[in-house]
N, C-alpha and C positions, 0 to 999 in steps of 0.2 A: 325285779323278779325275772328270772330267766324264762325262756319260752316254754321249756318243758314243765317248769313249776307252775306257770300260769295255766298250761294245758291240764295239768293234774287237778288244779283248783277248779277249773271250769268243769271238768268231768264230775267231780264230787258235787258241785252245785247242780248239775243236770240230774245226777242220780237222786239228789235230795228232793227234786221236784217232779221227777219222772212219773212216779206212781199216781199222782193226782192231777196230771195235765188233762185238760179237757179234750174229749174226743180221742182220736188215734193219731195224734200228730206225728208220732214215731211209727206209724202203722208198720207192723213188723215185716211186711212183705210188699212186693210189687212185681211187675212183669216188664221185662225188657223185650224189644223187638227181636233180638237175637238171643237164643238160649246160651247162657254161660257155659263154657267148657270146664270140665273138672277132671282132675287126674290126681293120683296119689303116688308119691315117690316110694322107693323101696324102704326108706327109713320111717315111713308112716306119715310124712307131711302131706296133708291134703291141700290141693291148690285149686282155686276157682278163678277163672279169667272172664271178666265182664267187658265185652267190647263196647267202646264208645268213641267213635272216630270223628266227632265233631270238632275237637281241638287237639293239637299235638301235646297232650298232657296225660300223665298217668299217675294213679294213686296206688301205692303199695301199702297194704294193711295186714299186719300179722296179728292174729288172735291166738291167745293162749287159753286153753280150757281150764282156767283156774281163776277164781275170784275170792271175794272176802268170805263167802260161805264155805270155802275149802281150807280156811286157816285152822291151825292147831288151837284148840280152846286155850284161852289165856293169853293169846298173842294176836288179838284183834288189830286190824290195820296193817297187817304184814304184807298183804298183797299190794295195797296202795303204796306202802313204804318202798317195796321193791321196785314198783313202777318208777318212782323218783330216782332210785339208785341205778336203774338201767342206763342212765345218761352219764354215769361216772367213768366210762371208758374201758378199754381193753388193752392188752399188751400191744396189739397191732394198731389200735386207734385210740390215742389218749383222750381223756375227758375233754369234751367240747368240740372235738374234730368233726364228729358226725353232724351235730347241730349247725356248726359254722359252715360246713359244706352245703347243707340244705339251704341255708340263708344266702350263701354266695351265688348259688345257681338260680336264685329267684324262686325257690320252692317254699313250702311250709310244712310243718310237722305238728303232731299232736300225740297225746297218749291218754288213756282212760282206764279206769278200774271200775268194775261193777260187781254185783253179787256173784255172777257166774263166770266172768271172763275178764281178761286184761288185754288191752290192745295198744298197738303203736302204729303210726302211719306217717308217710311222707307223700306229698303231692308235688311232682316235679315235671320238668320237660321230659318227653318220652325217651330222648337219647340218654338220659341220666338214670334210667331204671336199673340197668345192670350194676351201676355203682351203688345205688341204694340197697340192692339185694346183698351186695358184698358186705356193706356196713351192718345190715340187720342180721344177716346170718352169723357174722362174727360175734355179735353180742348175745346170740342165743346161748352160747356156751362159754364165751371168752371173757365174761365180766370180771373185772378186778375191783375188789372193795378193800378200802383201808379205813381204819378208825378216823383218820383225819378228815375224810370226806363223808363217812357214814354218820358220825355223830352230829355234825352241823346240819346235815340234811334231815335228821330226825327233828332238830329244832325248827326247820322250815315246815315240816309236817305239823308240828305242834302249833305253830303260828297259823297255819292253814286251818287247823281245827278251831282255833280261837276265832278266826275271821268268818269261817263258813258255818260253824255250828254254835260255839259257846256264845258268840255275840249276835246270834241270829235266832230270835225266839221262834220264828216260823220253821226253821230247820230243826230246832230242838224239839218242837212238837212232833214233827215227822219221825224223828229218832225215837221218841217215847211211844208213839203209836205203833211203830214197827216192833219195838221190844215187847209191847203188850199183845200184839197180834200173833206173834210166833212164840209159843210157850216152850217149844222143844227144838225147832228147826233153826239152823244158824242164820237164816235170813233176818232173824231178830237182832243180829249184831250190825251196827252201822258200818258202812264200807270204809269210812275213814278210821274206824276203831273207837274204843273207849279210851279216854285220855290216860288213865292210870296204866293202861297196858301199852299204849303207844310210847310212853315215857321209858319203858323198860326194853323196847326193841333194840337189838344191837346187830353188829356185823355178822355174828354167827347165826342168828335167827334168819337174817336175810339170805345168806349164802346157802343155808340148809334148804330154805324154801325154793330158792332159785334152782338148785341142783335136783330137787325133787320133782319140780313141775315144768321147768323150761327145757323142752326137748321137741324135736320135730314130730314125734308121734303124739304130742299133746297140743299141736298147733294147727291152725288153718291159715293159709296165705291167700289173701284176696288181692288180685290185681285188676283194677278197673281203669279203662282208658283207651288210648289210641294204640292198641296192640291186638294181636290175635294169639291163640293158644300155640300155634306152630312155632312162632318166633319166641314166645315166652318160655316154653318148656326147656329148651337147652340152657337158657339163662338160669332158670330155677335149679336145674340139675347141677350146673356148675357151682352155683353159690351155696345151695343148701344140701345137695345130694350126699356130700361126704360127712355130714354130721350124724353121729351114731344115735340110734333110738335109745330111749330109756325104758328098758323092759319092765321095770318095777311099777310103771304107771298103769293103773287099772283101766280097762276098756270103758267101764262105766263108773260114774261117781255115785257113791252110796252115802247118803246123809241121814241123820235122825229125822224122822217125819213127825208131823203134827198129830196129836190125838184128835178125835172128833170133838169139835167145839161144843162146850156144854152150857156156856153162859155168855151174854154180852158183857163187854168190858168198857170202861171209860177212863180217860186220863184228862186231867186239867192242868194246864201250864199257865202260871201267873208270872208276869214279868213287867217291870216298870217301863220297859222300852216299847211295849206293844202300843202301836198307834191304831191298828185295825183289829178288832176281835174277829175270830174265825172259828168255824166248826168244820171238822173233817170226820168222815166215817169211812173206815176201811173194812171191807169184807174179805175173808179168806176164800179164794175161788181157785179153780184149776187154771193152770197155764195152758198155752196152746199145745204143749207136749203131753200134759197129764189129763187134759180134757177128753171126754168121750167125743165121738164123731159129731161134728156140727156145733158143739158147745162153745168152742173158742170164737168162731165167727159170730155166734148168737150174742156172746158177751160183748164183742166189739160193737155190734149194731145197737145193743141195749145201752151201752155207754154213750154212744152218739145220740141216740134218741133222748136219753135222760139229761145229758149235760154237754152236748156238742154245739155250742153257739146260741144265738139269741132266739132261735125257734125251738130250742130243746124244752122238754117238759119241766125240768127243774127251773130253768131260767124264766120261763113264762109264769110259772106258779109263784116264784119267790121275788122276781124283779119286776115283771110286767103286770100281772094280774093283781098282786098284792105288793105294796111297797115295803117288803120286809128285808130285802137284801140288796146290796149293790152288785153282787156277782154270784154266780152259781154254776158249777160244772161237774162233770163226772169223767172218769177214765178207767180203762182196763189195760193192765200191763200184762200182755200175753206172752211176750218173749222172756221166758223164764224156764229154768230146768225143772223146778219143783213148783208146788202150788203157790199162787201169786195173789195179787190184790185187785179188787174192784173198788174204786174210791169215789167219794162224793165230797166236794169242797164248796163251802158257802161263806161269804163275808156279810154278816148281818149289818143292817143300818143301825145307827146309834139308838139305844133304848129298846131295841128288839130283843126279847128273851130267846135263849137257845131252845127252850121248849117249844116256842111257836115255830121255829125253823124245823125242828125235828118232826113236829106233827105234819107239816107240809111234805117233808121228804117221805115220811111213812105213807102219806096219802097218795103221793105220786107212784110209789112202788106198788101199793095195793091196787091202784087203778090199772097199772100195766098187767098185773096178775089177773085181775077180774075181767078186763075188757080187751077185746082184740085191738091190736095196733091198727090205726087207720091206714089204709093202703097208700094214701098220698104221703103220709109221714114215713112209712117204711121205704118207699121209693126214693124219697128225698135224702134220707140219711145214707142209704146204700150208694146213691150217686155221689154224695159228698166224700165218703170213704174211698171209693174207687178213684175219684178225681184227684184226691190228695196223693194217692199212689202214683198216678200218671204224671202229675205236675212235678213230683219229686225226682223223676228221672232226669230232670235238668241238672241235678247235682250229683256229680260223679262220686264224691266222697259219701253221700247219703246212700247211694246204691251199694257201695262197698260195705257200709256199716249195716245196712239191712241184711245183706247176705251173711256177713260175719256173725251178727248177733243171733240170727236164726239158726245157723249151722252149729254154732258153739253151744246152743241150748237144745240140741236134739232134733231140729227140723231138717228137712231135705230141700234140695233145689226145687223139686217138684212141689213141695209144700209152699215154697215161696212164690213160685210162678202161678199156682192155682188159687192163691188167696182171693183175688177179685171174684173168681167164679164161686168160691165158697161164700163170699159175702152176698153175691147175687142170689144164692140159693136159700138164704136164711128166711124162714117163714115166721109169721106172727105167732104161731103155736110154739116154735122154738124159743122165741123171745120170752113168751109167757112162762114157759117151763124153766128157762134159765133164771128169770127173776124169782120165781117161786122157790126153786131149789137152792140158789146161791145167795140171794139177798135176804137171808134169814138173819134176824138180829143176833141170834146165838152165835153166828159166825163173824160178828163185827166187834170193832173197837171204835168208839167215838171219842174224838179229841176236841177239847175246848181250849182256845187260846184267849186269855183275858189279860187286861191291864192290871198290874199290881199297884194299888194306890196306897198301900201300907206305909211306904217310905215317906210319901208326902204328908200323911197324917202325923207321922212321928216327928217330921221336921217342924210342923206347926206347933206341936206340943212343946218342943224344946225352945 
């Protein structure tokens, strides 16, 4: 498997698990000691420069404001398919040259597709930055696609679907929960797509999508590393400044929105390959962009309180106090353009009924709503969240990813830098209000993953 195919596979795997990771491991924001510089070229390309002078290394990360939620209905998986095809070369740089150059100079690269964005990055020695810019700018508009490389790549994507989804009951449950959670919004479509639609994607689909969305005025360039804005700006102007804007791209993405949830939903996935049963509950909640003031941070803290580690309420109630489960966690996916998910995930012990687990979950939520959070618990989880953000500054690519993910989903640099302050300001009352308003069962889908024993019974009969 080539590097970019592995990268795309890894990205899909991350997206599949992202919404129910415990705590805020991908905490959407952090603060750097030096404020990033930001400027916009005449063609609309927004540029963010994040200084990090500890090592002579730089990360170039280009983010396009287009993801699977922006696909034409009936062509699911197109954003991710195009991500694969972006490595097929241009007239100036044939297929493989870009990746081989990154490898030869000792760098690494990656690509990822999400619901709201698609991104590509290279991490290289700082003296190679201008060269990376030239490569990346060239494929912003110069991609050449031929059936002889498009159709085999579609087979690669289908094999990825088999590996990551079709043969993975856990990922398939996530797919089914998301489809049930979103009745009208395109977030209900899987990032990798529905198989029967992936099979029909072709060169014309990919090129039309590329020409529609890949343009400087629909992109954010994040440069993180041993550089400063003064030296980066001329390089950016030279590499990207001559690319024309795409005037047909709307300033704001408008998508079908969800109706007010009216009833709880449930899905059960039965598969003979299941070794560990699990229960997941997703609630439809506002994202950091769509939330009222203070609600996003309150949901972050609520997720950490309920499911962030061995001291969390769910873990203690289900794993420590009563031996009902082997693991329990919660998460809030705040980095999203439109309403997002608050998730709870539990792995029951053998013989434990799902009803027992759900009663404990409901009890924990009711307790948060009825009783003020203890001051020591509140202080502990705030400290954990802020510490995660501080420690993650050691990773240059993580910094670039946080800024890119936040900016492409409607947040600002100020939003990013002030996130720890907003976490510190969360009150017990805000947590109670968030739980009462958003952790309403009518807003939820509960998914059950169980082992299908039918096949074994049929084998015995025969």
